[in-house]
VMD Tcl script that draws the C-alpha trace (Angstrom):
set ca {
  {87.88 29.42 131.91}
  {87.51 31.99 129.15}
  {89.80 34.43 130.99}
  {92.64 31.90 130.97}
  {92.26 31.32 127.22}
  {92.66 35.02 126.39}
  {95.17 35.78 129.15}
  {92.89 38.09 131.16}
  {92.59 37.82 134.99}
  {89.03 37.23 136.21}
  {87.60 38.50 139.50}
  {84.48 36.74 140.78}
  {82.77 36.31 144.14}
  {80.12 33.71 143.44}
  {76.57 34.66 144.39}
  {77.24 37.73 146.51}
  {75.62 41.07 145.66}
  {76.76 41.99 142.09}
  {77.09 45.64 143.13}
  {79.64 44.71 145.80}
  {81.48 42.42 143.40}
  {81.77 45.24 140.86}
  {83.10 47.67 143.51}
  {85.67 45.18 144.78}
  {86.79 44.34 141.23}
  {87.45 48.01 140.40}
  {89.30 48.54 143.69}
  {91.51 45.49 143.06}
  {92.24 46.60 139.50}
  {93.41 50.00 140.75}
  {95.64 48.39 143.39}
  {97.24 46.09 140.78}
  {97.72 48.88 138.22}
  {95.34 47.55 135.56}
  {94.26 49.96 132.83}
  {90.88 48.43 132.04}
  {88.11 46.64 133.92}
  {85.33 44.84 132.06}
  {82.23 44.31 134.19}
  {80.18 41.54 132.63}
  {76.71 41.57 134.18}
  {74.26 38.67 133.97}
  {71.69 38.68 131.20}
  {68.25 39.99 132.12}
  {64.88 40.93 130.68}
  {64.33 44.64 130.17}
  {60.95 44.32 131.87}
  {62.45 42.97 135.14}
  {62.45 46.11 137.32}
  {64.48 44.56 140.16}
  {67.35 43.49 137.93}
  {67.26 46.76 135.99}
  {67.55 48.61 139.30}
  {70.61 46.48 140.09}
  {72.29 47.81 136.93}
  {71.51 51.38 137.94}
  {73.17 50.78 141.32}
  {76.27 49.29 139.67}
  {76.52 52.33 137.42}
  {76.17 54.68 140.39}
  {78.83 52.90 142.45}
  {81.59 52.24 139.88}
  {80.92 55.09 137.39}
  {81.93 53.21 134.23}
  {83.53 55.15 131.38}
  {81.51 53.24 128.83}
  {78.37 51.06 128.89}
  {77.89 48.60 126.03}
  {74.66 46.67 125.63}
  {74.92 43.13 124.23}
  {71.88 42.31 122.10}
  {70.95 39.02 120.43}
  {70.32 39.89 116.78}
  {68.21 36.74 116.35}
  {65.46 38.22 118.53}
  {64.48 40.47 115.63}
  {62.22 43.39 116.48}
  {62.41 42.64 120.21}
  {66.11 43.56 120.06}
  {64.96 47.09 119.28}
  {62.68 47.17 122.34}
  {65.49 45.87 124.55}
  {67.97 48.45 123.24}
  {65.48 51.28 123.68}
  {64.63 50.34 127.31}
  {68.26 49.86 128.38}
  {69.23 53.16 126.79}
  {66.46 55.02 128.63}
  {67.40 53.37 131.94}
  {71.20 53.49 131.82}
  {72.21 55.78 128.99}
  {74.25 53.26 127.01}
  {77.24 54.32 124.90}
  {77.09 51.63 122.23}
  {75.84 48.22 121.15}
  {77.30 44.77 120.59}
  {75.15 42.58 118.37}
  {75.65 38.82 118.72}
  {74.58 36.02 116.35}
  {74.71 38.43 113.44}
  {75.72 35.49 111.27}
  {72.13 34.27 111.64}
  {70.51 37.65 110.91}
  {71.37 37.85 107.21}
  {69.32 40.95 106.48}
  {70.75 42.97 109.37}
  {67.37 44.49 110.21}
  {67.96 44.43 113.96}
  {71.30 46.19 113.50}
  {69.80 49.07 111.56}
  {66.73 49.44 113.79}
  {68.63 49.33 117.11}
  {71.00 52.01 115.84}
  {68.14 54.21 114.66}
  {66.09 53.92 117.88}
  {68.93 54.49 120.38}
  {71.05 56.88 118.36}
  {74.06 54.95 119.69}
  {76.69 53.26 117.47}
  {77.05 49.52 116.99}
  {80.67 48.95 117.98}
  {81.14 45.19 117.73}
  {79.36 42.21 116.24}
  {79.46 38.53 117.10}
  {79.57 36.36 113.98}
  {80.17 32.94 115.52}
  {80.95 31.01 118.70}
  {84.76 31.13 118.65}
  {86.96 33.67 120.43}
  {88.00 35.27 117.15}
  {84.39 35.76 116.02}
  {83.93 39.11 117.78}
  {84.60 41.73 115.13}
  {84.46 45.49 114.68}
  {81.19 46.60 113.08}
  {81.52 48.19 109.64}
  {78.20 49.73 108.49}
  {79.27 49.95 104.85}
  {80.10 46.25 104.77}
  {76.79 45.36 106.39}
  {75.01 47.41 103.74}
  {76.85 45.46 101.05}
  {75.60 42.17 102.46}
  {72.03 43.42 102.73}
  {72.10 44.53 99.09}
  {73.59 41.23 97.93}
  {76.92 42.85 97.06}
  {78.86 40.71 99.53}
  {81.66 41.87 101.82}
  {84.88 41.46 99.90}
  {86.94 43.59 102.31}
  {86.27 41.26 105.24}
  {86.86 38.26 102.99}
  {90.24 39.66 101.93}
  {91.18 40.45 105.53}
  {90.38 36.88 106.61}
  {92.36 35.46 103.70}
  {95.36 37.71 104.44}
  {95.46 36.48 108.05}
  {96.04 32.95 106.76}
  {98.12 33.90 103.72}
  {101.72 32.67 103.46}
  {103.31 34.17 100.35}
  {106.08 31.57 100.01}
  {103.67 28.70 100.52}
  {101.21 30.23 98.06}
  {103.87 30.53 95.34}
  {104.97 26.97 95.95}
  {101.37 25.75 95.68}
  {100.80 27.79 92.52}
  {103.79 26.11 90.88}
  {102.51 22.67 91.88}
  {99.05 23.46 90.51}
  {100.56 24.51 87.18}
  {102.42 21.22 86.93}
  {99.55 19.21 88.44}
  {101.81 17.89 91.21}
  {99.54 18.40 94.19}
  {100.35 16.08 97.13}
  {98.36 14.95 100.16}
  {100.48 17.30 102.26}
  {99.19 20.20 100.14}
  {95.69 18.78 100.43}
  {95.97 18.80 104.23}
  {97.34 22.37 104.24}
  {94.42 23.62 102.14}
  {91.84 21.95 104.40}
  {93.43 23.56 107.46}
  {93.56 26.99 105.82}
  {89.94 26.70 104.72}
  {88.85 25.81 108.26}
  {90.95 28.58 109.80}
  {89.06 31.20 107.78}
  {85.91 30.44 109.78}
  {82.42 29.20 109.05}
  {82.01 28.38 105.37}
  {78.48 29.81 105.22}
  {79.89 33.14 106.46}
  {82.61 33.04 103.81}
  {80.03 32.40 101.08}
  {77.92 35.28 102.42}
  {80.88 37.65 101.97}
  {81.11 36.97 98.25}
  {79.09 38.90 95.67}
  {76.18 36.88 94.25}
  {77.79 35.28 91.21}
  {81.05 34.20 92.85}
  {79.37 31.80 95.30}
  {77.08 30.26 92.69}
  {76.89 26.49 93.03}
  {78.46 26.49 96.51}
  {76.21 25.06 99.24}
  {77.95 25.34 102.67}
  {75.32 23.10 104.26}
  {76.78 20.20 102.28}
  {80.16 20.50 104.00}
  {80.57 17.97 106.81}
  {83.04 19.20 109.47}
  {83.28 15.70 110.98}
  {84.30 14.22 107.64}
  {86.96 16.90 107.25}
  {88.36 15.95 110.67}
  {88.47 12.30 109.59}
  {90.33 13.18 106.39}
  {92.90 15.22 108.32}
  {93.44 12.32 110.74}
  {93.99 9.90 107.84}
  {96.62 12.08 106.18}
  {98.36 12.73 109.50}
  {98.62 8.95 110.01}
  {100.65 8.61 106.80}
  {104.41 8.81 106.52}
  {105.94 11.78 104.65}
  {106.77 9.41 101.77}
  {103.15 8.24 101.53}
  {101.80 11.79 101.55}
  {104.07 12.74 98.68}
  {103.46 9.51 96.75}
  {99.92 8.21 97.41}
  {100.28 5.75 94.53}
  {102.44 3.53 96.77}
  {99.56 2.96 99.21}
  {98.90 -0.77 98.92}
  {96.48 -2.82 101.04}
  {98.86 -3.30 104.00}
  {99.76 0.40 104.14}
  {96.08 1.41 104.02}
  {95.31 -1.02 106.84}
  {98.11 0.46 108.98}
  {96.94 4.04 108.29}
  {93.33 3.21 109.16}
  {94.40 1.59 112.43}
  {96.58 4.58 113.27}
  {93.71 7.06 113.06}
  {90.94 4.82 114.40}
  {89.04 4.60 111.12}
  {88.37 1.97 108.44}
  {90.18 1.14 105.20}
  {87.07 2.24 103.31}
  {87.58 5.74 104.76}
  {91.16 5.77 103.47}
  {89.97 4.69 100.03}
  {87.31 7.41 100.02}
  {89.93 10.05 100.76}
  {92.24 8.77 98.03}
  {89.36 8.80 95.56}
  {88.49 12.38 96.42}
  {92.16 13.38 96.12}
  {92.24 11.83 92.67}
  {89.18 13.88 91.74}
  {90.85 17.02 93.11}
  {93.81 16.35 90.83}
  {91.37 16.16 87.92}
  {89.93 19.48 89.03}
  {93.34 21.17 89.18}
  {94.07 19.90 85.69}
  {90.82 21.51 84.51}
  {91.76 24.74 86.30}
  {95.04 24.95 84.41}
  {93.04 24.63 81.19}
  {90.84 27.60 82.12}
  {87.69 25.70 83.06}
  {87.55 26.96 86.65}
  {84.41 29.01 87.50}
  {84.27 30.80 90.87}
  {83.87 29.30 94.33}
  {81.14 26.98 93.17}
  {83.57 25.38 90.76}
  {86.22 25.04 93.45}
  {83.87 23.34 95.87}
  {81.97 21.12 93.48}
  {79.96 23.02 90.88}
  {80.67 22.92 87.17}
  {83.20 20.10 87.37}
  {82.63 16.52 86.18}
  {81.68 14.07 88.94}
  {82.41 16.62 91.69}
  {79.05 15.93 93.33}
  {80.66 12.74 94.66}
  {83.73 14.45 96.08}
  {83.93 13.86 99.84}
  {87.51 14.97 100.44}
  {86.64 18.36 101.90}
  {83.89 16.76 103.94}
  {80.90 16.87 101.63}
  {77.81 15.41 103.33}
  {76.27 12.24 102.01}
  {72.64 12.33 100.96}
  {70.45 9.56 102.28}
  {68.29 7.91 99.65}
}
mol new
graphics top color blue
foreach p $ca { graphics top sphere $p radius 0.5 }
foreach p [lrange $ca 0 end-1] q [lrange $ca 1 end] { graphics top cylinder $p $q radius 0.2 }
display resetview
Protein backbone atom coordinates (compact mmCIF):
# COMPACT_ATOMS: atom_id res chain seq x y z
CA UNK A 1 0.00 0.00 0.00
CA UNK A 2 1.02 3.60 -0.58
CA UNK A 3 0.72 4.39 3.14
CA UNK A 4 3.28 1.72 4.01
CA UNK A 5 5.75 3.10 1.45
CA UNK A 6 5.70 6.59 2.96
CA UNK A 7 5.30 5.46 6.58
CA UNK A 8 1.80 6.88 7.09
CA UNK A 9 -0.98 4.86 8.81
CA UNK A 10 -4.10 4.41 6.68
CA UNK A 11 -7.66 4.17 8.01
CA UNK A 12 -10.23 2.61 5.68
CA UNK A 13 -13.61 0.94 6.08
CA UNK A 14 -14.30 -0.47 2.65
CA UNK A 15 -17.60 0.53 1.07
CA UNK A 16 -19.36 2.02 4.08
CA UNK A 17 -20.69 5.58 3.99
CA UNK A 18 -17.68 7.88 3.30
CA UNK A 19 -19.06 10.45 5.74
CA UNK A 20 -18.95 7.90 8.57
CA UNK A 21 -15.48 6.76 7.54
CA UNK A 22 -14.21 10.35 7.66
CA UNK A 23 -15.73 10.91 11.13
CA UNK A 24 -14.25 7.70 12.51
CA UNK A 25 -10.83 8.49 11.02
CA UNK A 26 -10.71 11.91 12.70
CA UNK A 27 -11.85 10.44 16.03
CA UNK A 28 -9.17 7.73 15.88
CA UNK A 29 -6.48 10.27 14.98
CA UNK A 30 -7.38 12.37 18.03
CA UNK A 31 -7.30 9.31 20.30
CA UNK A 32 -3.84 8.31 18.99
CA UNK A 33 -2.43 11.84 19.21
CA UNK A 34 -1.88 12.42 15.49
CA UNK A 35 -1.32 16.00 14.35
CA UNK A 36 -2.71 15.68 10.83
CA UNK A 37 -5.45 13.75 9.06
CA UNK A 38 -5.61 13.61 5.27
CA UNK A 39 -9.06 12.69 3.97
CA UNK A 40 -8.71 11.44 0.42
CA UNK A 41 -12.14 11.35 -1.20
CA UNK A 42 -12.96 9.41 -4.36
CA UNK A 43 -12.80 11.22 -7.68
CA UNK A 44 -16.08 12.52 -9.03
CA UNK A 45 -17.62 14.64 -11.77
CA UNK A 46 -18.54 18.16 -10.75
CA UNK A 47 -21.95 17.68 -12.38
CA UNK A 48 -22.85 14.68 -10.16
CA UNK A 49 -25.12 16.32 -7.57
CA UNK A 50 -25.33 13.25 -5.30
CA UNK A 51 -21.57 12.89 -4.95
CA UNK A 52 -21.09 16.64 -4.58
CA UNK A 53 -23.63 16.58 -1.75
CA UNK A 54 -21.57 13.81 -0.12
CA UNK A 55 -18.57 16.17 -0.02
CA UNK A 56 -20.68 18.89 1.59
CA UNK A 57 -21.74 16.44 4.32
CA UNK A 58 -18.12 15.40 4.95
CA UNK A 59 -17.14 19.05 5.29
CA UNK A 60 -20.00 19.69 7.72
CA UNK A 61 -19.18 16.68 9.90
CA UNK A 62 -15.37 16.86 10.18
CA UNK A 63 -14.80 20.62 9.66
CA UNK A 64 -11.47 20.36 7.82
CA UNK A 65 -8.89 23.10 8.31
CA UNK A 66 -8.03 23.06 4.62
CA UNK A 67 -9.68 21.73 1.43
CA UNK A 68 -7.43 21.09 -1.56
CA UNK A 69 -8.88 20.22 -4.94
CA UNK A 70 -6.87 17.81 -7.12
CA UNK A 71 -7.26 18.69 -10.80
CA UNK A 72 -5.94 16.84 -13.85
CA UNK A 73 -4.06 19.46 -15.87
CA UNK A 74 -4.43 17.35 -19.02
CA UNK A 75 -8.17 18.07 -19.13
CA UNK A 76 -7.38 21.57 -20.37
CA UNK A 77 -10.22 24.08 -20.19
CA UNK A 78 -12.48 21.60 -18.39
CA UNK A 79 -10.09 21.79 -15.43
CA UNK A 80 -11.19 25.40 -15.05
CA UNK A 81 -14.88 24.41 -14.99
CA UNK A 82 -14.17 21.72 -12.40
CA UNK A 83 -12.22 24.10 -10.17
CA UNK A 84 -14.90 26.77 -10.42
CA UNK A 85 -17.76 24.37 -9.49
CA UNK A 86 -15.92 22.79 -6.56
CA UNK A 87 -14.96 26.21 -5.23
CA UNK A 88 -18.57 27.41 -5.36
CA UNK A 89 -19.81 24.23 -3.66
CA UNK A 90 -17.18 23.70 -0.97
CA UNK A 91 -15.10 26.85 -0.74
CA UNK A 92 -11.72 25.27 -1.50
CA UNK A 93 -8.49 26.65 -0.04
CA UNK A 94 -6.09 25.66 -2.79
CA UNK A 95 -5.36 23.49 -5.81
CA UNK A 96 -3.14 20.54 -6.64
CA UNK A 97 -2.52 20.12 -10.36
CA UNK A 98 -1.51 16.64 -11.52
CA UNK A 99 0.08 15.58 -14.83
CA UNK A 100 1.59 19.02 -15.21
CA UNK A 101 4.50 17.37 -16.99
CA UNK A 102 2.10 16.80 -19.90
CA UNK A 103 0.68 20.33 -19.91
CA UNK A 104 3.77 22.14 -21.20
CA UNK A 105 2.12 25.52 -21.64
CA UNK A 106 0.60 25.60 -18.16
CA UNK A 107 -2.65 27.11 -19.41
CA UNK A 108 -4.83 25.14 -17.00
CA UNK A 109 -2.66 26.26 -14.08
CA UNK A 110 -3.05 29.94 -14.88
CA UNK A 111 -6.77 29.74 -15.69
CA UNK A 112 -7.74 27.70 -12.61
CA UNK A 113 -5.91 30.17 -10.39
CA UNK A 114 -7.58 33.15 -12.05
CA UNK A 115 -11.12 31.73 -11.91
CA UNK A 116 -11.06 30.49 -8.29
CA UNK A 117 -8.80 33.13 -6.79
CA UNK A 118 -7.20 30.29 -4.81
CA UNK A 119 -3.48 29.43 -4.90
CA UNK A 120 -1.98 26.39 -6.61
CA UNK A 121 -0.06 24.77 -3.76
CA UNK A 122 1.35 21.57 -5.26
CA UNK A 123 1.89 20.06 -8.69
CA UNK A 124 2.27 16.48 -9.82
CA UNK A 125 5.03 16.10 -12.41
CA UNK A 126 5.21 12.32 -12.71
CA UNK A 127 4.02 8.99 -11.32
CA UNK A 128 6.62 8.43 -8.58
CA UNK A 129 6.26 9.35 -4.90
CA UNK A 130 8.84 12.11 -5.21
CA UNK A 131 7.05 13.73 -8.16
CA UNK A 132 4.70 15.84 -6.02
CA UNK A 133 6.35 19.24 -5.78
CA UNK A 134 5.64 22.71 -4.42
CA UNK A 135 4.25 25.02 -7.10
CA UNK A 136 6.46 27.98 -7.99
CA UNK A 137 4.62 30.46 -10.26
CA UNK A 138 7.82 32.21 -11.37
CA UNK A 139 9.34 28.92 -12.50
CA UNK A 140 6.19 27.99 -14.39
CA UNK A 141 6.30 31.34 -16.15
CA UNK A 142 9.89 30.63 -17.17
CA UNK A 143 8.87 27.36 -18.79
CA UNK A 144 5.95 28.95 -20.61
CA UNK A 145 8.24 31.65 -22.02
CA UNK A 146 10.86 29.10 -23.09
CA UNK A 147 13.34 30.31 -20.46
CA UNK A 148 13.47 26.93 -18.72
CA UNK A 149 13.51 26.31 -14.97
CA UNK A 150 17.13 26.30 -13.90
CA UNK A 151 16.34 26.59 -10.18
CA UNK A 152 14.43 23.30 -10.14
CA UNK A 153 17.12 21.71 -12.29
CA UNK A 154 19.81 22.81 -9.83
CA UNK A 155 17.77 21.57 -6.86
CA UNK A 156 17.35 18.14 -8.47
CA UNK A 157 21.06 17.97 -9.27
CA UNK A 158 22.04 18.99 -5.72
CA UNK A 159 19.91 16.19 -4.27
CA UNK A 160 22.06 13.67 -6.15
CA UNK A 161 25.34 15.57 -5.88
CA UNK A 162 28.27 13.99 -4.02
CA UNK A 163 31.13 16.49 -3.89
CA UNK A 164 33.89 13.92 -3.28
CA UNK A 165 32.60 11.65 -6.02
CA UNK A 166 32.26 14.60 -8.40
CA UNK A 167 35.87 15.69 -7.84
CA UNK A 168 37.07 12.14 -8.35
CA UNK A 169 35.10 11.88 -11.60
CA UNK A 170 36.40 15.25 -12.78
CA UNK A 171 39.98 14.06 -12.30
CA UNK A 172 39.25 10.86 -14.23
CA UNK A 173 37.66 12.83 -17.07
CA UNK A 174 40.72 15.06 -17.32
CA UNK A 175 42.97 12.02 -17.62
CA UNK A 176 40.46 10.10 -19.76
CA UNK A 177 40.41 7.22 -17.26
CA UNK A 178 36.68 6.63 -17.04
CA UNK A 179 35.77 3.08 -15.93
CA UNK A 180 32.60 1.01 -16.23
CA UNK A 181 32.02 1.63 -12.52
CA UNK A 182 31.89 5.37 -13.26
CA UNK A 183 29.66 4.65 -16.23
CA UNK A 184 27.22 2.78 -13.98
CA UNK A 185 27.27 5.58 -11.38
CA UNK A 186 26.43 8.20 -14.02
CA UNK A 187 23.53 6.15 -15.40
CA UNK A 188 22.10 5.76 -11.88
CA UNK A 189 22.48 9.47 -11.12
CA UNK A 190 20.85 10.41 -14.42
CA UNK A 191 17.88 8.14 -13.68
CA UNK A 192 17.56 9.39 -10.10
CA UNK A 193 17.03 12.95 -11.35
CA UNK A 194 13.69 11.91 -12.85
CA UNK A 195 12.13 11.82 -16.29
CA UNK A 196 14.59 12.98 -18.94
CA UNK A 197 11.94 14.91 -20.87
CA UNK A 198 11.23 16.91 -17.69
CA UNK A 199 14.94 17.61 -17.23
CA UNK A 200 15.23 18.85 -20.82
CA UNK A 201 12.16 21.05 -20.29
CA UNK A 202 13.90 22.76 -17.36
CA UNK A 203 16.80 23.93 -19.51
CA UNK A 204 16.74 27.20 -21.46
CA UNK A 205 16.24 26.68 -25.21
CA UNK A 206 19.82 26.49 -26.42
CA UNK A 207 21.17 24.18 -23.72
CA UNK A 208 18.92 21.24 -24.68
CA UNK A 209 19.54 21.60 -28.41
CA UNK A 210 20.10 18.24 -30.07
CA UNK A 211 18.76 16.27 -27.08
CA UNK A 212 15.70 14.14 -27.86
CA UNK A 213 14.44 12.41 -24.65
CA UNK A 214 12.10 10.20 -26.68
CA UNK A 215 15.17 8.41 -28.02
CA UNK A 216 16.20 7.22 -24.55
CA UNK A 217 15.16 3.62 -23.90
CA UNK A 218 14.71 2.94 -20.16
CA UNK A 219 14.68 -0.83 -20.76
CA UNK A 220 18.05 -0.67 -22.51
CA UNK A 221 19.47 1.34 -19.61
CA UNK A 222 18.29 -1.39 -17.20
CA UNK A 223 20.01 -4.02 -19.36
CA UNK A 224 23.26 -2.05 -19.37
CA UNK A 225 23.18 -1.70 -15.59
CA UNK A 226 22.59 -5.46 -15.21
CA UNK A 227 25.55 -6.23 -17.48
CA UNK A 228 27.96 -4.04 -15.52
CA UNK A 229 26.69 -5.40 -12.20
CA UNK A 230 27.44 -8.93 -13.46
CA UNK A 231 31.12 -8.04 -13.89
CA UNK A 232 33.82 -8.42 -11.28
CA UNK A 233 35.43 -5.26 -9.86
CA UNK A 234 38.56 -6.05 -11.90
CA UNK A 235 36.55 -6.27 -15.13
CA UNK A 236 34.75 -2.99 -14.47
CA UNK A 237 38.05 -1.21 -13.97
CA UNK A 238 39.75 -2.94 -16.91
CA UNK A 239 37.21 -3.73 -19.65
CA UNK A 240 40.04 -4.51 -22.07
CA UNK A 241 40.51 -7.89 -20.33
CA UNK A 242 37.01 -9.02 -21.33
CA UNK A 243 37.67 -11.97 -23.64
CA UNK A 244 35.06 -14.31 -25.14
CA UNK A 245 34.75 -16.57 -22.08
CA UNK A 246 34.36 -13.64 -19.69
CA UNK A 247 31.69 -12.05 -21.90
CA UNK A 248 29.82 -15.35 -22.03
CA UNK A 249 29.88 -15.62 -18.22
CA UNK A 250 28.69 -12.00 -17.80
CA UNK A 251 25.84 -12.48 -20.28
CA UNK A 252 24.69 -15.64 -18.49
CA UNK A 253 24.87 -13.88 -15.13
CA UNK A 254 22.45 -11.13 -16.16
CA UNK A 255 20.19 -13.19 -18.42
CA UNK A 256 21.22 -11.45 -21.64
CA UNK A 257 23.26 -12.29 -24.74
CA UNK A 258 26.93 -11.77 -25.58
CA UNK A 259 25.85 -9.35 -28.31
CA UNK A 260 24.34 -7.14 -25.57
CA UNK A 261 27.66 -7.15 -23.71
CA UNK A 262 29.49 -6.20 -26.91
CA UNK A 263 27.03 -3.38 -27.56
CA UNK A 264 27.65 -1.95 -24.10
CA UNK A 265 31.42 -2.15 -24.51
CA UNK A 266 31.16 -0.40 -27.88
CA UNK A 267 29.10 2.40 -26.41
CA UNK A 268 31.55 2.73 -23.52
CA UNK A 269 34.38 3.06 -26.02
CA UNK A 270 32.44 5.82 -27.76
CA UNK A 271 31.86 7.54 -24.41
CA UNK A 272 35.60 7.54 -23.84
CA UNK A 273 36.00 9.22 -27.23
CA UNK A 274 33.45 11.79 -26.14
CA UNK A 275 35.25 12.55 -22.87
CA UNK A 276 38.47 13.01 -24.82
CA UNK A 277 36.68 15.54 -27.03
CA UNK A 278 35.29 17.29 -23.93
CA UNK A 279 38.78 17.77 -22.52
CA UNK A 280 39.72 19.42 -25.83
CA UNK A 281 36.86 21.92 -25.54
CA UNK A 282 34.53 20.40 -28.13
CA UNK A 283 31.64 19.78 -25.73
CA UNK A 284 28.42 21.70 -26.56
CA UNK A 285 25.56 21.63 -24.04
CA UNK A 286 23.25 18.75 -23.14
CA UNK A 287 22.77 17.81 -26.76
CA UNK A 288 26.48 17.16 -27.06
CA UNK A 289 26.51 15.10 -23.88
CA UNK A 290 23.66 12.90 -25.01
CA UNK A 291 24.55 12.50 -28.65
CA UNK A 292 24.52 15.75 -30.62
CA UNK A 293 27.59 17.31 -32.17
CA UNK A 294 29.86 14.34 -31.54
CA UNK A 295 31.18 11.96 -34.21
CA UNK A 296 29.22 8.69 -34.51
CA UNK A 297 27.19 9.43 -31.35
CA UNK A 298 23.94 8.65 -33.17
CA UNK A 299 24.90 4.98 -32.76
CA UNK A 300 25.59 5.21 -29.03
CA UNK A 301 23.27 2.85 -27.13
CA UNK A 302 25.01 2.86 -23.77
CA UNK A 303 22.59 5.22 -22.06
CA UNK A 304 19.70 3.37 -23.64
CA UNK A 305 19.23 5.12 -26.96
CA UNK A 306 16.32 3.61 -28.89
CA UNK A 307 16.96 1.81 -32.14
CA UNK A 308 15.19 3.05 -35.24
CA UNK A 309 13.47 0.44 -37.34
CA UNK A 310 14.21 0.68 -41.04
